[in-house]
C-alpha positions, -999 to 999 in steps of 0.1 A, spaced: 0 0 0 12 35 -8 23 59 19 1 88 30 12 120 13 16 139 46 28 113 72 43 78 75 10 60 77 -6 40 49 -28 58 24 -60 40 34 -84 69 28 -99 86 -2 -94 124 -2 -118 145 -22 -95 168 -41 -127 187 -51 -143 189 -16 -177 173 -14 -191 202 6 -184 222 -26 -195 198 -53 -227 188 -34 -239 224 -41 -236 219 -78 -254 187 -84 -274 185 -116 -306 166 -127 -289 159 -160 -255 142 -163 -226 162 -176 -196 150 -196 -163 146 -177 -131 149 -197 -97 140 -184 -62 131 -195 -32 115 -178 4 119 -188 -7 139 -218 -31 111 -230 -68 119 -232 -90 94 -214 -124 83 -226 -150 107 -213 -178 97 -189 -209 112 -174 -216 124 -138 -245 142 -120 -221 158 -96 -185 169 -103 -160 148 -82 -124 140 -80 -112 116 -52 -77 103 -48 -66 75 -24 -35 92 -12 -39 100 25 -45 82 58 -77 83 78 -60 102 106 -49 130 83 -81 130 64 -103 132 95 -79 153 115 -59 184 103 -72 182 67 -108 183 79 -100 212 103 -84 231 74 -114 226 53 -137 239 80 -114 270 85 -115 277 48 -153 273 43 -163 308 54 -138 324 30 -143 300 1 -181 299 1 -187 335 -11 -161 330 -38 -178 298 -51 -211 318 -54 -194 348 -71 -202 371 -42 -180 401 -36 -156 396 -8 -130 415 12 -102 392 21 -79 403 50 -45 388 58 -61 360 79 -84 350 50 -55 352 25 -33 330 47 -60 304 52 -70 302 15 -33 300 5 -27 271 29 -59 253 16 -48 259 -20 -13 245 -15 -27 215 4 -51 208 -25 -23 212 -50 -3 186 -31 -32 162 -32 -37 167 -69 0 158 -74 -9 123 -62 -23 117 -97 13 120 -110 43 97 -107 65 105 -76 94 118 -98 71 144 -112 60 159 -79 67 196 -73 67 191 -35 88 167 -14 77 145 14 95 167 39 76 198 26 43 180 28 50 169 64 59 204 74 27 217 59 8 191 80 27 196 113 33 234 114 12 248 85 44 258 66 40 267 29 72 258 10 95 286 0 90 301 -35 53 291 -36 30 317 -50 -8 316 -49 -34 337 -69 -72 339 -70 -92 345 -101 -129 343 -110 -147 322 -135 -179 336 -151 -193 301 -156 -201 283 -124 -208 250 -143 -171 245 -150 -149 224 -126 -113 220 -137 -79 211 -123 -48 209 -143 -10 208 -137 18 221 -159 55 213 -153 80 240 -163 116 229 -168 146 251 -171 130 282 -155 151 313 -165 173 288 -184 192 279 -152 202 243 -148 186 226 -118 157 250 -116 122 238 -124 86 247 -116 51 234 -114 18 252 -116 -15 238 -106 -48 255 -115 -81 247 -98 -115 260 -109 -145 253 -86 -176 271 -98 -168 308 -97 -136 304 -76 -103 298 -93 -70 292 -75 -36 290 -91 -5 277 -72 31 282 -87 61 264 -71 96 270 -82 123 245 -71 159 256 -70 192 238 -62 201 235 -25 230 260 -29 206 288 -40 198 307 -8 162 316 3 169 353 -3 183 349 -38 161 365 -64 148 340 -89 128 350 -120 105 330 -143 89 338 -176 52 344 -179 30 349 -210 18 384 -214 -18 389 -204 -41 410 -183 -30 392 -151 -31 424 -129 -68 426 -138 -77 389 -139 -59 377 -108 -52 388 -72 -22 374 -54 -27 361 -19 7 344 -14 31 361 -8 7 387 7 9 419 -12 -18 440 6 -37 437 39 -71 438 21 -80 423 -12 -112 428 -32 -126 398 -49 -135 392 -77 -109 409 -98 -120 434 -124 -118 408 -152 -134 374 -151 -123 343 -170 -147 334 -198 -154 297 -202 -129 269 -208 -108 292 -230 -103 317 -203 -95 290 -177 -70 274 -201 -54 307 -208 -47 312 -171 -36 276 -166 -10 280 -195 4 313 -185 37 298 -171 40 273 -200 67 291 -220 83 263 -239 97 267 -273 65 256 -290 46 284 -275 45 318 -292 38 353 -280 56 379 -259 68 371 -224 71 390 -192 93 383 -162 80 374 -127 102 378 -97 98 351 -70 
């Protein structure tokens, strides 16, 4: 049996990467098509009345303990975002949502092979034990104009800033109106925590379409941002903004991390 993502116990529990308290609010009387791919290969689509994504990757103790507590702490801040209601997020709300987002990103990585994970076991254990978000992790919020779309996608970014040994991973999660994006840059051990690292990002209206909650930029954040993401194309545009490989075209900006 595989090991729990966050502790030495066996992974004997299913974790809802898309929390059931969220997806239960968006049940439908008519089945919707579910599309997925793994390792770049598209899987056969299937139908569901309720969006769901469960992964057997954690133990019962973690699932029913600190993870459940984090979910309960996040609900008051997430619920208005799901419904598209205007919200004012203070530093406490930003910190809680960022922790929830990184935990969810780590769970979604369980769908990948271990050698493709952006977070190490030690980093996941520190998030569990002391709520520590790994260094060089950034989190943004955006808004989807279509509450019927549920999406999660992961992109790996190798050779960030063309420096050997530096890589990155971004995970984008859309749940009804709420959209979360987590970017993690991994650097060699000899690169100190205060060394400035940059990565390329596709040019876009990101200052109007996203608000950054990690690292915290301002004590109060207004949500939603001035610009919403329109349908699958808008969500995919956000999800691909750090995918700057040679096959991609268009001007690039630089993001300091």
